[in-house]
N, C-alpha and C positions, 0 to 999 in steps of 0.2 A: 714031599719034591723034598728031597733031602738037602743042606748047608751044602756042598759040597757042588750035587747039583748046578745046584744057584751060583756060587760060586763057579764053577765050570763056564756056567752058561752068560757068569759077569766080561770073563775073560772073552769067549765068542761075539759075545756083543759088543765090544774095542775091536776085536780082531777081525770079523767076518758076519757086519751085524745083519745084512742078507738071510744068510742060513740063522742064526739069531732068531732074527722073525719066523721065520718060517717054523723052528724050531716053537717058540711062544706062541705060535698061533696053530699049533697043532695039538698043543695042552686043551682047547675049548674049551676054557675057565667060565664057569658057571657065572652067574650075573653076580650074583648073592658075594661069591666070595669077591668078585671083578670089586663090589663097590665098595665093601669092605678095606678089601688094597686099595682100593682109590681114595678114602677117607682114612687111612695109615699111613697114606706117602702123605698128604696132606698136611696130617699134626707131626710126622716125624720133620718135614718140612719145618714149620712152624718151628719145632725147636731148636732146627740147626740156626735160624734165621734170632731168634732167643738170645741162643748162644754170641752169633754174629751183633746183636746188639749190644748185652753185657758181658762181654767178656772183654773187647776192643776196646783198649781202651785212644777215650778222646783227646786228640789234640788240645795243646791250650789254649786258649782265643778264641780254641772253634767251639757254635753252640749250634745242636743239633734241634730239630723242630721235635713237639712232642712227636710221644713214644701210642702209637695207636693201644686201645687194648687187643689185651692176645684174641678173643672171642674176634676182634674183628678182622684180626687179621688172617686167620685162619679160613672167618667164610669169603673174604676178600680170595685167600689163591685156593678155598675150590673153587669160587665162581672164576677164574682164570684159569684153573684146568681143564674145568669144564669147558669154557671156550673156548679153548683151545682146539682139544676134539671134539666138538661140534665144528669148529671154522675148517679142519685137516677134513673130515667126511666131507661139507658138504662144496667145499672149492674143489677135492680131489674127485667128486660126482661130475662137477661142473665139467671138469674136464678129461670125462671118460673113466675115470676110476670105476672099482669095483668094490670098494674097501664099506666095510658094515662098521656100525659104532660100535661091536664088542670090537671089532680087533682092534679098529683105531685103537678105543681104549686100552684095552688090552696092550697093547705098544708103550702108547703114551705115561701107563704108570709102570712097567718096566722103566723107561730110560728113567722117567721122577725121582724110581729109587734109586737107583746109579747116581742121579746128579746129584740128591742127596748127601751119598755116600762120599762121592767127591767136593761133595762143599760138607762135608766132618774132619774131610782131611786137608781143605782147604780153613777151614777154621783154626785147625793143628797150625800147620804151618804162619798160621797171621801170628799167631803168637809165638813162636819161633825165629822166624826171618820172614817179616810182612815185607821186604819188598818180592822177594818169588811169589805172594802171594796172588800178587797183581798177573805175573807173565801164568801162572797155573790158574787161574780163573780163566784167562784167555788159551789156554790149552780147552781144558774143558769146555768153552763153549763153542770153538773148532773142533771137538771130538761130539760134542752135542750136534753138530752139524754136521754131521759126516752117518752119523747113528740115523737121525731122521732122517734124512734123505734114504737113506734103504730100507729105514721101516715102515715109512710112507710110499715107496715103492714096490712092497711086497704086500703089504696092504691092499692097494686098488691094483694090484697088477698091469700094468704100466710096461714094463720094460725100460725104461728111461729117468731116467734121476734126473734131465733138466725138465719133465712134468712136477716132479716130485720136487725140484725147486723149486717151480714157479705155483707148488697149491701150500709155500711155507710165503712165499713172498707177495702172495694175494691173501691169504690166511693174517697178512702180518698187518696190509692195510686197510684186514674187511676190520682187524681185533682195534687197530690204533685210537679210534673215538671213544669205544669202549669201556678199554683200561684207564685211556684219558678223564672218561668219565665217573670210575670207580678209581683215580686214586686221590687219596686226601690233598688240599691244595694242591690241582692240579691246573695248569692254567685255563681249564677248560667251566 
């Protein structure tokens, strides 16, 4: 796959996520390549998080919790991403979806790459104009929700974004206790 193709696919994902999902699914990426892409996405996301932790200044008088080792952060990130794939698949199937694990994983991994790229932009923006970063992160969250709705709709062949929204909400409700249990210093 060429870099220009990836760039075009990224733009298509933002402008027409349903078509981007169809094109991604048409690639029929092999399991080995998909797992490599999954772990690369985890590592890249970990590097960006490391950048946020170490490059942003800490306000005076504010003490941050002790940072966890990078290895543990990568393990936690991979578990979260894998759990979201399984939750999107299981809940989608409960709502009548037809998506497969590979299809959901393909779309989730692609979205993770785009979110990582947006996080790099947010990190740069945080260094240059910290107040704009908050607005940018809010926009990233909205765009991610919009794209995820269309991706789930295409993978599960729902025909309506409402079922995709239901998948996201129910997956979040299922995932919340597990995320809290895996989070250090969690209230659980």
